[in-house]
C-alpha positions as CSV (number, residue, x, y, z in Angstrom):
1,M,-17.8,-9.0,24.7
2,E,-20.9,-10.3,26.5
3,E,-19.0,-12.9,28.5
4,T,-16.4,-10.3,29.5
5,I,-19.0,-7.8,30.7
6,I,-20.8,-10.4,32.8
7,A,-17.5,-11.8,34.1
8,L,-16.5,-8.2,35.1
9,A,-19.8,-7.6,36.9
10,K,-19.6,-10.9,38.8
11,T,-15.9,-10.3,39.7
12,A,-16.8,-6.9,41.1
13,I,-19.4,-8.6,43.4
14,L,-17.0,-11.3,44.4
15,V,-14.4,-8.7,45.4
16,A,-17.0,-6.8,47.4
17,L,-17.8,-10.0,49.2
18,N,-14.1,-10.7,49.8
19,E,-14.2,-13.8,47.6
20,P,-11.3,-14.9,45.4
21,T,-11.3,-14.2,41.7
22,D,-8.9,-14.6,38.7
23,F,-10.4,-12.1,36.3
24,N,-7.8,-10.1,34.5
25,L,-9.1,-6.5,34.1
26,T,-6.0,-5.2,32.3
27,S,-6.3,-7.9,29.6
28,A,-10.1,-7.3,29.3
29,R,-9.5,-3.6,28.7
30,Q,-6.9,-4.3,26.1
31,N,-9.0,-6.8,24.2
32,F,-12.2,-4.6,24.4
33,P,-11.3,-0.9,24.0
34,R,-15.0,-0.1,24.4
35,L,-14.6,-0.7,28.1
36,N,-12.3,2.3,28.4
37,Q,-14.8,4.7,26.8
38,Q,-17.5,6.5,28.8
39,G,-20.7,4.5,29.3
40,A,-23.8,4.1,31.4
41,V,-25.1,0.8,32.6
42,F,-27.7,-0.6,35.0
43,V,-26.7,-3.9,36.7
44,T,-29.7,-6.0,37.7
45,L,-29.6,-9.1,39.9
46,R,-32.4,-11.6,39.8
47,T,-33.0,-14.9,41.7
48,I,-33.4,-18.2,39.9
49,P,-35.6,-19.9,39.1
50,N,-38.4,-17.3,39.7
51,H,-36.7,-14.3,38.1
52,K,-37.4,-12.1,41.1
53,L,-35.6,-8.8,41.4
54,R,-32.7,-8.9,44.0
55,G,-31.0,-5.6,43.2
56,C,-30.8,-3.0,40.5
57,I,-28.6,0.1,40.5
58,G,-27.3,2.1,37.5
59,S,-26.3,5.3,35.8
60,L,-28.6,7.3,33.5
61,I,-25.8,9.4,32.0
62,A,-22.3,8.2,30.9
63,H,-19.9,10.0,33.2
64,R,-17.0,7.5,33.6
65,P,-15.3,4.7,31.8
66,L,-17.6,1.8,31.1
67,Y,-15.6,-0.7,33.1
68,K,-15.8,1.5,36.2
69,D,-19.5,2.0,35.8
70,I,-20.0,-1.8,35.6
71,I,-17.8,-2.4,38.6
72,L,-19.4,0.2,40.9
73,N,-23.0,-0.5,39.8
74,A,-22.6,-4.2,40.2
75,Q,-21.3,-3.8,43.7
76,A,-24.0,-1.3,44.6
77,S,-26.7,-3.6,43.2
78,A,-25.5,-6.4,45.4
79,L,-24.8,-4.4,48.6
80,K,-26.4,-1.0,48.5
81,D,-29.9,-1.3,47.0
82,S,-32.1,0.0,49.9
83,R,-35.0,-2.3,48.9
84,F,-33.0,-5.4,49.8
85,K,-30.6,-6.7,52.4
86,P,-27.0,-6.9,51.3
87,L,-26.3,-10.0,49.1
88,K,-24.6,-12.9,50.9
89,K,-22.0,-15.1,49.2
90,E,-24.1,-18.2,49.6
91,E,-26.8,-16.5,47.5
92,L,-24.6,-16.1,44.4
93,K,-25.3,-19.6,43.1
94,D,-29.0,-18.7,42.8
95,I,-28.4,-15.2,41.3
96,T,-28.2,-14.2,37.6
97,I,-26.6,-10.9,36.5
98,E,-27.9,-8.6,33.8
99,V,-25.9,-5.6,32.5
100,S,-27.9,-3.1,30.4
101,L,-25.9,-0.7,28.4
102,L,-27.9,2.5,28.0
103,S,-28.0,4.7,24.9
104,K,-27.9,8.5,25.2
105,P,-31.3,9.7,26.5
106,K,-33.4,11.7,24.1
107,P,-36.2,14.1,25.2
108,L,-39.7,12.9,24.6
109,E,-41.9,15.7,23.4
110,Y,-45.6,14.9,23.8
111,K,-48.8,16.9,23.8
112,N,-51.0,14.5,25.9
113,R,-51.4,10.8,26.9
114,E,-52.7,9.8,23.4
115,D,-49.7,11.5,21.7
116,L,-47.3,9.8,24.1
117,I,-48.8,6.4,23.4
118,K,-47.9,6.9,19.7
119,K,-44.3,7.9,20.5
120,I,-43.5,5.1,23.0
121,E,-42.6,1.6,21.9
122,P,-43.0,-0.9,24.7
123,L,-40.0,-3.3,25.3
124,R,-37.8,-1.1,23.2
125,D,-37.9,2.2,25.1
126,G,-36.8,2.8,28.7
127,V,-38.2,6.0,30.2
128,T,-36.9,8.6,32.7
129,L,-39.5,10.8,34.3
130,T,-38.6,14.1,36.0
131,L,-41.0,16.5,37.8
132,G,-39.3,19.1,40.0
133,Q,-37.0,17.3,42.4
134,H,-38.7,13.9,41.7
135,R,-37.1,11.5,39.3
136,A,-37.3,7.9,38.4
137,T,-36.6,5.5,35.5
138,Y,-37.7,2.2,34.2
139,L,-35.6,0.0,31.9
140,P,-37.3,-1.4,28.7
141,S,-37.5,-4.8,30.4
142,V,-40.1,-3.4,32.9
143,W,-42.6,-3.5,30.1
144,Q,-42.6,-7.3,30.4
145,E,-44.1,-6.9,33.9
146,L,-46.2,-3.7,33.3
147,K,-47.5,-4.3,29.8
148,D,-50.3,-1.8,30.1
149,F,-49.4,1.8,29.3
150,D,-51.2,3.3,32.3
151,D,-49.8,0.6,34.6
152,F,-46.3,1.4,33.4
153,F,-46.5,5.1,33.8
154,G,-48.6,5.0,37.0
155,S,-46.0,2.8,38.6
156,L,-43.2,5.0,37.3
157,C,-44.9,8.0,38.9
158,L,-45.1,6.2,42.2
159,K,-41.5,5.2,42.0
160,A,-40.6,8.9,41.6
161,G,-42.5,9.6,44.8
162,L,-45.4,11.2,43.0
163,K,-49.1,10.5,42.6
164,K,-50.0,7.6,40.3
165,S,-51.7,10.2,38.0
166,C,-48.6,12.4,37.7
167,L,-48.6,12.2,33.9
168,N,-51.5,14.7,34.1
169,Q,-48.9,17.2,35.3
170,H,-46.9,16.8,32.1
171,P,-43.6,15.8,33.6
172,K,-40.4,15.9,31.6
173,L,-39.8,12.5,29.9
174,E,-36.7,11.1,28.2
175,S,-36.4,7.8,26.3
176,Y,-33.4,5.5,25.8
177,Q,-32.7,2.0,24.6
178,T,-30.5,-0.7,26.1
179,T,-28.2,-3.4,24.9
180,K,-28.6,-6.2,27.4
181,Y,-26.0,-8.7,28.5
182,K,-27.3,-11.6,30.6
183,E,-25.6,-14.3,32.5
184,K,-26.6,-17.8,31.4
185,K,-27.2,-19.9,34.4
186,E,-29.5,-22.9,34.9
187,F,-31.3,-23.7,38.1
188,T,-30.4,-27.1,39.6
189,F,-33.6,-29.2,40.2
190,Q,-33.6,-31.5,43.2
191,E,-33.9,-35.2,42.4
192,L,-37.1,-36.3,44.2
193,R,-40.2,-34.8,45.7
194,K,-40.7,-37.4,48.4
195,A,-44.1,-38.6,49.5
196,S,-44.7,-37.9,53.2
197,V,-48.3,-39.0,54.0
198,N,-48.3,-42.4,52.2
199,G,-49.2,-44.9,54.9
200,T,-51.5,-42.4,56.6
201,F,-53.6,-40.6,54.0
202,Y,-53.3,-43.5,51.5
203,P,-51.6,-46.9,51.4
204,K,-47.9,-47.2,50.9
205,E,-48.3,-50.3,48.7
206,C,-49.3,-49.9,45.1
207,N,-51.5,-53.0,45.1
208,K,-53.5,-51.7,48.0
209,I,-54.0,-48.3,46.3
210,E,-55.2,-50.2,43.2
211,E,-57.6,-52.2,45.3
212,Q,-59.1,-48.9,46.6
213,F,-59.4,-47.5,43.1
214,K,-61.2,-50.7,42.1
215,V,-63.8,-50.2,44.9
216,F,-64.2,-46.5,44.0
217,N,-64.8,-47.3,40.4
218,Q,-67.3,-50.0,41.1
219,Q,-69.2,-47.4,43.1
220,F,-68.8,-44.9,40.4
221,N,-70.1,-47.3,37.7
222,S,-73.2,-47.9,39.8
223,Y,-74.3,-44.2,39.3
224,K,-76.6,-43.4,36.5
225,I,-75.0,-40.4,34.9
226,K,-76.5,-38.7,31.9
227,K,-74.6,-39.1,28.6
228,T,-74.5,-35.4,28.1
229,I,-72.7,-34.9,31.4
230,R,-70.5,-37.9,31.0
231,S,-69.3,-36.6,27.6
232,I,-67.9,-33.3,29.1
233,Q,-64.2,-32.8,28.9
234,P,-63.1,-30.7,31.9
235,K,-60.4,-28.1,31.8
236,A,-60.1,-28.2,35.6
237,L,-61.2,-30.2,38.6
238,L,-61.9,-29.2,42.2
239,V,-61.2,-32.2,44.5
240,P,-60.7,-32.9,48.2
241,H,-57.5,-34.0,49.8
242,A,-58.3,-35.9,53.0
243,G,-57.5,-39.6,53.6
244,Y,-58.8,-41.9,50.9
245,I,-61.2,-43.6,53.3
246,Y,-62.9,-40.2,53.8
247,S,-62.6,-38.4,50.5
248,G,-61.1,-40.8,48.0
249,F,-64.4,-41.7,46.4
250,T,-65.4,-38.0,46.0
251,A,-62.0,-37.2,44.4
252,N,-62.1,-40.3,42.2
253,F,-65.6,-39.3,41.0
254,A,-64.0,-36.2,39.5
255,Y,-60.9,-37.9,38.0
256,R,-63.1,-40.3,36.1
257,F,-64.4,-37.4,34.0
258,L,-60.9,-36.9,32.6
259,D,-61.0,-40.2,30.8
260,K,-61.7,-38.5,27.4
261,T,-58.9,-35.9,27.8
262,S,-55.2,-36.3,26.7
263,P,-53.3,-33.6,28.6
264,K,-49.6,-33.1,28.0
265,R,-49.2,-32.1,31.7
266,I,-51.3,-31.8,34.8
267,I,-50.9,-28.9,37.2
268,V,-51.9,-29.6,40.8
269,I,-52.6,-26.5,43.0
270,G,-53.1,-26.7,46.7
271,P,-52.8,-24.7,49.9
272,S,-49.9,-24.9,52.3
273,H,-51.0,-26.4,55.6
274,H,-47.7,-26.4,57.6
275,Y,-45.5,-23.6,56.3
276,L,-46.3,-19.9,55.9
277,F,-44.6,-18.0,53.1
278,K,-45.3,-15.2,50.6
279,G,-46.6,-16.2,47.2
280,I,-46.6,-19.6,45.5
281,S,-44.0,-22.4,45.4
282,G,-43.3,-24.8,42.5
283,S,-42.0,-28.3,42.7
284,F,-38.5,-27.8,41.4
285,Y,-37.7,-31.5,41.4
286,N,-37.1,-34.1,38.7
287,R,-39.7,-36.5,39.9
288,F,-42.6,-37.0,42.3
289,E,-42.7,-40.1,44.4
290,T,-45.7,-42.4,44.5
291,P,-46.2,-46.0,45.5
292,C,-47.0,-47.0,41.9
293,A,-43.8,-45.6,40.4
294,N,-42.6,-42.0,40.3
295,I,-44.1,-39.2,38.2
296,S,-42.0,-37.0,36.0
297,I,-42.2,-33.2,36.6
298,D,-42.4,-30.9,33.5
299,K,-39.3,-28.9,34.4
300,A,-39.2,-26.8,31.2
301,Y,-42.8,-25.7,31.6
302,L,-42.3,-25.0,35.3
303,T,-39.2,-22.9,34.7
304,S,-41.1,-20.9,32.1
305,L,-44.0,-20.5,34.4
306,S,-41.8,-19.4,37.3
307,Q,-40.2,-16.7,35.3
308,K,-43.5,-15.3,34.0
309,F,-45.3,-15.3,37.4
310,S,-42.3,-15.2,39.9
311,I,-43.1,-18.6,41.2
312,D,-40.7,-19.3,44.0
313,F,-39.2,-22.5,45.5
314,Q,-39.9,-22.9,49.2
315,E,-38.5,-26.4,50.0
316,K,-40.2,-26.5,53.4
317,A,-43.6,-26.1,51.7
318,H,-43.2,-29.4,49.8
319,L,-41.8,-31.5,52.7
320,N,-45.1,-32.5,54.3
321,E,-47.9,-31.0,52.2
322,H,-50.7,-33.5,51.7
323,S,-53.1,-31.2,49.7
324,T,-51.2,-31.9,46.6
325,E,-49.5,-35.2,47.4
326,V,-52.8,-37.2,47.7
327,Q,-53.6,-36.3,44.1
328,M,-50.6,-37.9,42.7
329,P,-51.7,-41.6,42.9
330,F,-54.9,-40.7,41.1
331,I,-52.8,-39.0,38.3
332,K,-50.5,-42.0,38.1
333,Q,-53.5,-44.3,37.9
334,Y,-55.3,-42.5,35.1
335,F,-52.4,-40.8,33.3
336,P,-49.3,-43.0,34.0
337,N,-47.1,-41.2,31.4
338,T,-48.2,-37.6,31.9
339,P,-45.8,-35.2,33.7
340,I,-47.1,-33.0,36.5
341,I,-46.3,-29.7,38.2
342,E,-47.1,-29.1,41.9
343,L,-47.9,-25.6,42.9
344,I,-48.4,-24.8,46.6
345,Y,-49.7,-21.4,47.6
346,S,-49.6,-19.6,51.0
347,D,-49.8,-15.8,51.4
348,I,-51.2,-14.8,48.0
349,S,-54.3,-13.0,46.8
350,A,-57.0,-15.0,45.0
351,K,-56.7,-12.5,42.2
352,S,-53.0,-13.2,41.7
353,L,-53.7,-17.0,41.9
354,A,-56.5,-16.6,39.3
355,T,-54.1,-14.8,36.9
356,I,-51.9,-17.9,36.9
357,M,-54.9,-20.2,36.5
358,V,-56.1,-18.2,33.5
359,A,-52.8,-18.7,31.8
360,L,-52.8,-22.4,32.6
361,L,-56.3,-22.9,31.5
362,K,-55.8,-21.1,28.2
363,N,-53.2,-23.7,27.2
364,P,-55.1,-26.7,25.7
365,D,-52.3,-29.0,26.7
366,N,-53.1,-28.5,30.4
367,I,-55.4,-30.0,33.0
368,V,-55.6,-28.1,36.3
369,I,-56.4,-29.8,39.6
370,I,-57.6,-27.5,42.5
371,S,-57.3,-29.1,45.9
372,S,-59.5,-28.1,48.8
373,D,-61.5,-29.6,51.6
374,L,-64.6,-27.7,52.9
375,S,-65.7,-27.0,56.5
376,H,-63.9,-28.6,59.4
377,F,-65.2,-30.0,62.7
378,Y,-68.8,-28.7,62.8
379,P,-71.7,-30.9,63.8
380,L,-73.1,-32.6,60.7
381,E,-76.2,-30.4,60.2
382,K,-74.3,-27.2,60.6
383,A,-71.5,-28.5,58.3
384,K,-74.0,-29.2,55.6
385,K,-75.4,-25.6,55.9
386,V,-71.9,-24.1,55.7
387,D,-70.8,-26.3,52.9
388,N,-73.9,-25.6,50.9
389,I,-72.6,-22.0,50.6
390,C,-69.5,-23.3,49.0
391,L,-71.5,-25.6,46.7
392,S,-73.8,-22.8,45.6
393,A,-70.8,-20.5,44.9
394,V,-69.1,-23.1,42.8
395,S,-72.2,-24.1,41.0
396,Q,-73.1,-20.5,40.2
397,L,-69.5,-19.3,39.8
398,N,-70.5,-16.5,42.3
399,I,-67.8,-14.8,44.4
400,K,-70.4,-12.9,46.5
401,I,-72.0,-16.2,47.6
402,L,-68.6,-17.6,48.4
403,H,-67.9,-14.8,50.8
404,R,-71.2,-15.3,52.6
405,G,-69.6,-17.9,54.8
406,C,-67.9,-20.7,52.8
407,K,-65.3,-22.4,55.0
408,A,-62.6,-24.2,53.2
409,C,-58.9,-24.8,53.8
410,G,-58.3,-24.1,50.1
411,F,-60.7,-21.1,50.1
412,K,-58.3,-19.0,47.9
413,G,-58.0,-21.8,45.4
414,I,-61.8,-22.0,45.1
415,E,-62.1,-18.3,44.8
416,A,-59.3,-18.2,42.2
417,I,-60.9,-20.9,40.0
418,I,-64.2,-19.1,40.1
419,L,-62.5,-15.9,39.0
420,A,-60.6,-17.7,36.3
421,S,-63.7,-19.5,35.1
422,K,-65.6,-16.2,34.8
423,A,-62.7,-14.7,32.9
424,L,-62.6,-17.5,30.4
425,N,-66.4,-18.1,30.2
426,L,-66.1,-21.6,31.6
427,K,-69.0,-23.5,33.1
428,S,-69.0,-25.5,36.4
429,K,-70.7,-28.7,37.4
430,L,-70.9,-30.2,40.9
431,L,-70.0,-33.9,41.0
432,D,-70.1,-35.3,44.5
433,Y,-70.4,-34.0,48.1
434,K,-69.9,-36.0,51.2
435,T,-68.7,-35.6,54.8
436,S,-66.5,-37.7,57.0
437,A,-69.7,-38.9,58.6
438,D,-70.4,-40.9,55.5
439,A,-67.3,-43.0,56.1
440,Y,-66.9,-42.8,59.9
441,G,-70.4,-42.4,61.2
442,K,-69.4,-39.8,63.8
443,K,-71.8,-36.7,63.3
444,E,-70.6,-34.5,66.2
445,S,-67.5,-33.2,64.3
446,V,-67.2,-33.7,60.6
447,V,-65.2,-32.4,57.6
448,G,-66.8,-31.7,54.2
449,Y,-65.6,-32.8,50.8
450,L,-66.7,-31.6,47.3
451,S,-65.7,-32.4,43.8
452,A,-66.6,-30.4,40.8
453,M,-65.5,-29.8,37.2
454,F,-64.9,-26.7,35.1
455,Y,-65.4,-26.8,31.3
């Protein structure tokens, strides 16, 4: 019956979009008599791969045959949900359909908040809230996004047009359960995330990159590093992303501290320099191009991550982004068989980015790379003063210091890794700091570079 219900909902949307369909409704009703009985459903549309809501309309009470409720609510979800623009036919390939069949609502009698907590079962119970003329419902699946009791009911109150604290007014509550039917559709990954700054930020030829790494490592080996520091196994690195002649040594200095780790995947997180968009975009490709052979992308993990945190795919963000790309030859050099994930952020809060980082850092199979340069185009002495604010903030894991004047193109990434480190009780260690003047000699206008580790 599941395939028939999904096919019926999809057919209804195709019909509304004036697209051809060969679904036989008469045959379906004959084979599944339940479709002819009264029923109430919610039809939910979500985008893939990020599982973002694209439309959701439904009935709380059964008042017409089930097949009609599916048809009308599917069409309304696609075309009449006031929160979204009407669905276009070209979007269908990236949309999944969910049909939730509702049980008969039952009154929820409760004395107070504590009593209600005992009577509600998250993920099983959907809830309808009514207070005067105000009414709203959340399906059981909403508990996946709003796991906390107060967050769930506070949001439900707001949805009903009431204050977040409306539970204090003892509104009428009803609970119901759902049987969910979900369309099974896989997102198609693009073949290759092409390199775009090879030949400018770093060499196009593998042998020339290896020559640079050889020089970097000779310089690294000349440093006298305490054994206690050298034995640290970082969970995350903060590294710069300028051309290798400027910041390559500083970045390599940090990557060398990963030599005692064996990650199953490496997640590279950097800011978008050329394309503004909401949120964060994942590298939904099969492989990432580098001069020393391509790197596999952990598609399964990225898909899971995207559904949990609504990570989008903004292709334009990945076309020319160097903040993440320049890290890939380092990864290929030191972890030749380890898959990666590229995450590029744009208009997103540091708190939201930190939430993702916490989840990544909790997984012992992960290493996280945070990409950021520091101040841009100040005279050398002023650049050092400004950069010292960033260095102090990272060293002390102090957000207040960071906001006293740190200038960095990956400022949100730095703020997020500090927040995540505090949440997980991680420590930080500064590794190297330089400016472009160290390589170029020009002191009138410089860029700052920092590497650090979190463990």
